[in-house]
C-alpha positions in Angstrom: 161.7 165.0 -31.6 165.5 164.4 -29.8 168.2 165.9 -31.0 172.0 164.0 -29.6 174.7 166.1 -29.3 178.3 164.5 -29.9 182.0 165.7 -28.9 185.4 164.2 -28.0 186.5 163.0 -30.8 189.5 163.6 -32.0 193.6 162.5 -33.0 195.3 160.3 -30.5 197.8 158.0 -31.0 197.9 154.1 -30.4 197.2 153.0 -26.6 196.1 156.3 -25.8 192.1 156.8 -24.3 189.8 159.4 -25.3 185.9 159.7 -23.9 182.8 160.5 -25.9 180.2 162.0 -24.7 176.8 162.2 -26.3 174.1 165.4 -24.6 170.5 165.1 -25.1 167.6 167.8 -25.8 165.3 165.6 -23.5 165.5 163.4 -21.1 166.8 159.8 -21.6 165.7 158.5 -18.5 162.5 156.3 -20.8 164.4 155.9 -23.3 164.5 152.1 -24.4 168.3 152.0 -24.9 171.6 154.6 -26.0 174.3 153.4 -27.9 177.1 154.6 -30.3 177.9 152.8 -33.3 181.4 153.7 -35.8 181.4 153.9 -39.2 184.6 153.6 -41.1 185.2 154.6 -44.8 183.6 152.6 -47.0 182.2 150.3 -44.2 178.8 149.5 -42.7 177.9 151.3 -38.6 178.2 149.1 -36.8 177.5 149.3 -32.9 180.2 149.5 -30.7 177.9 149.4 -27.2 174.6 149.7 -26.2 173.0 150.7 -22.5 169.7 149.0 -21.6 167.1 151.5 -19.6 167.6 149.5 -17.0 171.5 149.7 -17.2 172.4 146.3 -18.5 175.5 147.0 -21.0 176.6 145.3 -24.1 180.2 145.5 -26.5 181.1 144.4 -29.6 183.3 141.9 -29.5 186.5 143.8 -30.0 186.0 146.7 -27.5 185.1 144.6 -25.4 187.3 145.4 -22.0 188.8 148.6 -23.4 185.2 150.8 -23.8 182.9 151.6 -21.5 179.8 152.8 -22.1 178.0 154.8 -18.9 174.9 156.9 -19.1 173.9 160.4 -16.5 170.4 160.8 -16.6 170.8 163.7 -14.5 173.0 165.5 -17.6 171.0 164.0 -20.1 174.4 162.4 -21.4 176.2 159.2 -22.4 179.7 157.9 -22.8 181.8 155.8 -24.2 185.0 155.9 -22.3 187.8 154.2 -24.5 191.4 153.2 -24.0 194.1 151.6 -25.3 193.1 152.2 -28.3 194.7 151.3 -31.9 194.4 152.2 -35.5 191.3 149.7 -36.3 189.1 152.2 -33.7 189.6 154.9 -36.3 186.3 155.2 -37.5 183.4 158.3 -37.7 181.6 157.4 -34.5 177.6 158.3 -34.0 175.6 157.7 -30.7 172.0 156.8 -30.9 169.0 156.8 -28.9 165.5 154.3 -28.8 163.5 155.4 -27.3 160.0 154.8 -25.8 157.7 154.3 -29.0 161.2 152.3 -30.6 162.3 155.3 -32.8 165.6 155.6 -34.1 167.6 158.7 -33.0 170.9 159.8 -34.0 173.1 162.4 -33.4 176.1 163.8 -36.5 179.2 161.6 -35.3 182.4 162.8 -34.1 186.2 161.6 -36.2 188.0 159.9 -34.0 191.5 159.4 -35.6 194.1 156.8 -34.2 198.0 157.3 -35.3 201.4 158.2 -34.8 
């Protein structure tokens, strides 16, 4: 059983930046992938960014060039650095881990609100 704890959300003005962190209770070194999803009110949860075990990254089109996902295996932590935030980025952001046995684990979510 893996527990994921997100942090770093909050209120930011349009054009601002935030860095989300996701700390895992165990090693992430051998996880198949880790990612960040987001879910706006009344909408489905959608993937934002993903990083594989080998370090390959993928991004949803609307965040390319603005968001960066990184991982620190030594700290068992994945980060999502978000620049030039816009109102459309307002959502609850969830951390996801796909373990070696393909079981998915989720964090509790952290709210990001972009507003002036």
